C-alpha positions in Angstrom: 0.0 -0.1 -0.1 3.0 2.3 0.8 4.7 1.6 -2.3 1.3 2.3 -4.3 0.9 5.6 -2.5 4.5 6.6 -3.2 4.2 5.8 -6.9 0.9 7.7 -7.3 2.5 10.7 -5.4 5.4 10.6 -7.7 3.5 10.4 -10.8 1.4 13.4 -9.6 4.5 15.3 -9.0 5.7 14.8 -12.5 2.5 16.1 -13.8 2.4 19.1 -11.7 6.1 20.2 -12.1 5.7 19.7 -16.0 2.8 22.1 -16.1 4.5 24.5 -14.1 7.5 24.3 -16.5 4.9 24.8 -19.3 3.6 28.1 -17.6 7.3 29.3 -17.1 8.1 29.0 -20.8 4.8 30.8 -21.7 5.8 33.7 -19.2 9.2 34.2 -21.0 7.5 34.1 -24.3 4.9 36.8 -23.2 7.8 39.2 -22.7 9.9 38.4 -25.9 6.9 38.2 -28.1 5.3 41.5 -26.7 8.7 43.3 -27.7 9.3 42.1 -31.1 5.6 42.4 -32.1 5.7 46.2 -30.9 8.9 46.6 -33.0 7.0 45.8 -36.2 7.5 41.8 -36.8 4.7 40.3 -38.9 2.6 37.9 -36.8 2.0 35.2 -39.4 5.5 35.3 -40.5 6.8 34.7 -36.7 4.2 31.7 -36.3 5.5 29.9 -39.7 8.9 30.2 -38.6 8.3 29.3 -35.0 6.5 26.2 -35.9 9.1 25.0 -38.6 11.6 25.3 -35.6 9.1 23.3 -33.5 8.7 20.6 -36.1 12.6 20.4 -36.7 12.8 19.9 -32.6 10.2 17.2 -32.3 11.1 15.1 -35.7 14.0 13.3 -33.9 11.7 12.1 -31.0 8.7 11.1 -33.3 11.4 9.2 -35.6 13.1 7.4 -32.6 10.5 6.9 -30.1 7.6 6.3 -32.4 9.1 4.9 -35.5 6.5 3.0 -37.7 3.4 4.8 -36.1 3.2 7.0 -39.3 1.7 4.0 -40.9 -1.3 4.6 -38.9 -2.3 7.8 -40.3 -5.7 7.7 -41.7 -8.0 10.4 -43.2 -9.7 10.7 -39.9 -6.5 11.3 -38.2 -5.6 14.1 -41.0 -8.8 15.7 -40.2 -8.2 16.1 -36.4 -4.5 17.1 -37.1 -5.9 20.0 -39.5 -8.2 21.0 -36.6 -5.5 20.9 -34.0 -3.3 23.1 -36.0 -6.2 25.5 -37.0 -7.7 26.0 -33.5 -4.8 25.7 -31.3 -2.1 27.5 -33.7 -3.4 29.2 -36.7 -6.5 30.8 -34.8 -5.7 30.8 -31.3 -2.1 31.9 -31.3 -2.8 34.4 -34.3 -5.6 36.2 -32.5 -3.6 36.1 -29.3 -0.5 37.5 -30.9 -2.6 40.5 -32.4 -4.3 40.9 -29.2 -0.9 41.0 -27.3 0.6 43.5 -29.9 -2.5 45.8 -29.2 -2.3 45.6 -25.3 0.6 44.5 -22.8 2.0 41.2 -21.6 0.3 41.4 -18.2 -3.0 42.3 -19.7 -3.0 39.9 -22.3 -2.0 37.1 -20.0 -5.0 37.8 -17.9 -7.1 36.5 -20.7 -5.4 33.2 -20.6 -7.3 32.5 -17.2 -10.4 32.4 -19.5 -9.1 29.4 -21.1 -9.9 26.9 -18.0 -13.6 28.2 -18.2 -14.0 27.8 -21.9 -12.4 24.4 -21.8 -14.6 23.4 -18.8 -17.8 24.5 -20.8 -16.7 22.7 -23.9 -15.9 19.4 -22.0 -19.5 19.5 -20.3 -20.9 20.1 -23.9 -18.7 17.3 -25.5 -19.7 15.1 -22.6 -15.8 14.8 -21.7 -16.2 16.2 -18.3 -19.2 16.3 -15.8 -20.1 19.2 -13.6 -20.9 16.8 -10.8 -22.4 19.5 -8.4 -24.0 16.8 -6.3 -20.5 15.4 -5.3 -17.8 17.2 -3.1 -15.4 16.9 -6.0 -17.6 18.7 -8.4 -18.3 21.5 -6.2 -14.6 21.9 -5.7 -13.7 22.0 -9.3 -16.6 24.4 -10.1 -15.6 26.8 -7.2 -12.1 26.5 -8.3 -12.9 27.3 -11.8 -14.9 30.3 -10.5 -12.4 31.6 -8.1 -9.7 31.6 -10.9 -11.9 33.8 -13.1 -12.6 36.1 -10.1 -9.0 36.3 -9.7 -8.5 37.2 -13.4 -11.1 39.9 -13.5 -9.6 41.4 -10.3 -6.1 41.5 -11.5 -7.6 43.3 -14.9 -10.1 45.5 -13.6 -9.1 46.9 -10.2 -5.8 48.5 -9.9 -5.1 50.0 -6.6 -1.8 50.9 -4.9 1.4 50.5 -6.9 4.4 48.5 -5.6 7.8 48.5 -7.2 10.2 45.4 -6.9 12.6 47.1 -8.8 12.7 50.8 -9.8 14.9 50.4 -12.8 14.7 48.1 -15.7 17.7 45.7 -15.9 17.3 45.9 -19.8 16.1 49.6 -20.6 16.2 48.9 -24.3 13.6 46.1 -23.9 10.9 48.5 -22.3 7.7 48.8 -24.3 5.4 51.6 -24.0 1.8 50.1 -24.8 -0.3 52.0 -27.1 -4.1 52.7 -26.1 -5.1 53.2 -29.8 -6.3 49.6 -30.3 -7.2 48.6 -26.7 -10.7 47.7 -27.6 -9.7 45.5 -30.6 -7.1 43.8 -28.7 -9.4 42.8 -26.0 -11.8 41.4 -28.4 -9.0 39.4 -30.1 -7.8 38.2 -26.9 -11.3 36.8 -25.8 -11.7 35.3 -29.2 -8.3 33.4 -28.7 -9.5 32.2 -25.4 -12.4 30.5 -27.0 -10.3 28.8 -29.8 -7.7 27.5 -27.1 -10.7 25.9 -25.2 -12.0 24.3 -28.7 -8.0 23.1 -29.0 -8.0 21.0 -25.8 -11.3 19.4 -26.7 -9.8 18.7 -30.2 -6.6 17.3 -28.6 -8.8 14.7 -26.8 -10.3 13.7 -30.0 -6.8 13.3 -31.9 -5.4 11.2 -29.2 -8.1 8.9 -29.2 -7.5 8.0 -33.0 -3.8 9.0 -33.2 -2.4 8.1 -29.8 1.3 8.8 -31.0 2.0 12.2 -29.3 5.2 13.2 -30.9 3.9 12.3 -34.3 0.8 14.2 -33.7 2.9 17.4 -32.5 5.3 17.0 -35.6 2.3 17.0 -38.1 0.3 19.6 -36.3 3.6 22.1 -36.4 4.0 21.2 -40.1 0.3 21.9 -41.0 0.5 25.3 -38.8 3.6 26.2 -40.7 1.7 25.6 -44.0 -1.6 27.5 -42.7 0.5 30.4 -41.2 2.4 30.7 -44.5 -0.5 30.8 -46.6 -2.7 33.1 -44.4 0.3 35.5 -44.1 0.9 35.7 -47.7 -2.9 36.6 -48.2 -2.0 39.7 -45.9 1.5 40.6 -46.7 3.8 39.4 -49.5 6.4 41.9 -49.1 10.2 40.2 -48.6 10.8 42.8 -45.5 7.9 41.4 -43.5 9.3 37.8 -43.9 12.9 38.5 -43.9 14.8 37.2 -40.6 18.0 38.8 -39.1 20.5 38.1 -36.2 18.4 39.8 -33.5 16.1 39.4 -30.7 13.3 38.3 -33.0 15.5 35.2 -34.2 15.9 34.4 -30.4 12.4 34.5 -29.8 11.4 32.3 -32.8 14.1 29.7 -31.9 13.3 29.6 -28.1 9.6 29.9 -28.7 9.6 27.0 -31.3 11.8 24.8 -29.3 10.4 25.3 -25.8 6.9 26.9 -25.9 5.6 24.9 -28.8 7.7 21.7 -29.2 8.2 21.1 -25.5 4.8 22.5 -24.6 2.8 20.5 -27.0 4.2 17.1 -26.1 3.9 17.8 -22.3 0.2 19.0 -22.7 -0.7 16.1 -24.7 0.8 13.8 -22.2 -0.9 15.4 -19.3 -4.4 15.4 -21.3 -3.8 11.6 -21.8 -3.3 11.3 -18.0 -5.8 13.5 -16.7 -8.1 15.1 -19.3 -8.5 18.2 -21.1 -9.8 20.6 -18.2 -6.5 19.7 -16.2 -3.6 21.5 -18.0 -6.0 24.4 -18.6 -6.1 25.1 -15.0 -2.3 25.7 -14.7 -2.7 28.7 -17.2 -3.5 31.2 -14.3 0.1 30.8 -13.1 1.5 32.4 -16.1 -0.2 35.7 -14.8 2.1 35.6 -11.6 5.2 34.8 -13.5 4.8 37.5 -16.1 3.8 39.9 -13.4 6.9 39.3 -11.4 9.0 39.3 -14.7 7.8 42.3 -15.8 8.4 43.9 -12.5 12.0 42.5 -11.8 13.2 42.6 -15.4 11.4 45.6 -17.0 11.1 47.7 -13.6 7.2 47.6 -14.1 4.8 48.4 -10.9 2.8 45.8 -9.4 -0.7 47.1 -8.6 -2.7 45.9 -5.4 -5.2 44.5 -7.8 -2.8 42.3 -9.3 -1.5 40.8 -6.1 -5.3 40.2 -4.8 -5.9 38.6 -8.2 -2.7 36.4 -7.6 -4.1 35.0 -4.3 -7.4 34.3 -5.7 -5.9 32.5 -8.6 -3.7 30.3 -6.5 -6.8 29.4 -4.3 -9.0 28.6 -7.2 -6.0 26.5 -8.7 -5.5 24.5 -5.4 -9.4 24.1 -5.1 -9.5 22.5 -8.7 -6.7 20.4 -8.3 -8.0 19.1 -4.7 -11.5 18.4 -6.2 -9.9 16.6 -9.5 -7.8 14.7 -7.1 -10.7 13.7 -5.0 -12.5 12.7 -8.4 -9.9 10.5 -9.6 -9.7 8.8 -6.1 -13.3 8.2 -6.3 -13.2 6.7 -9.7 -10.2 4.2 -8.3 -12.0 3.1 -5.5 -15.2 2.4 -7.5 -13.0 0.6 -10.1 -9.6 -0.6 -8.9 -8.8 -1.7 -12.4 -8.3 1.7 -13.4 -4.7 3.2 -13.1 -4.8 6.2 -10.5 -2.6 8.3 -12.8 -4.4 7.5 -15.8 -8.0 8.6 -14.6 -9.5 11.6 -16.3 
């Protein structure tokens, strides 16, 4: 019994640490992307190059660990791969990038906290998740989602007193002055991206059922996203200037985001979804708000408002509540059916 508990705790800790790493990658990308997009980088060129890098990074793992699995590709698999690239990259990341360009990194990151809500709702509609309000676990999950949303709204709408962790930017040349000209448009695009991300988590569940090869799925999704972004981008802008790369921060952002924020993140999320279901990884998105706010305060010398601090507290409480409820739900499922592995229950 003790060995089983230790094994379950180890498996649980691997999942949690992996999702925290995903949010750290995302936080770093928010800051870098905000800088290069404000300097005029063409969004679809950035997305096309980024996912080409991601495909190159994932390819060795697909060919080594899942060699021979490509023969399982059927028309239904290609359909879900296309939807995965469209909803999770071309639409979600495209909309988010334009919204990020029109606002700020911290403001845009707040909207990522709507993703667990949209994913939770879409999961219920698709019959993947159940609210289970008649159970303690269901109440904890629902309360956690609501509190996370409340925390995101608090951080977004309430400013309060300002605090400074560092009065001077460590890198003055990276400081970006946000423009208020397209704030409403940026907000609309950020909300739309959240709905697209929510749909992507549901598509991932369907994709993994018909094609459980995670590395191949990630590789082919990135290839499709590169093609989609290139085609869409060429419809908007065919000038060589918009597609030219140089040895600068833009190239660093593309390589790092392709390798870490796309290749590594997609593989980790696909693995976690296969273990815990689509809502579980989405609930970790609020952590990126904390990481981005602290990074902006320390690296760029930005102020932290009381509203952000209160929002962080609510987000942490909501996340803990949801994870606790999800853990109780898994425990109940295992007790009801001992043949189900604890770590694989969603």
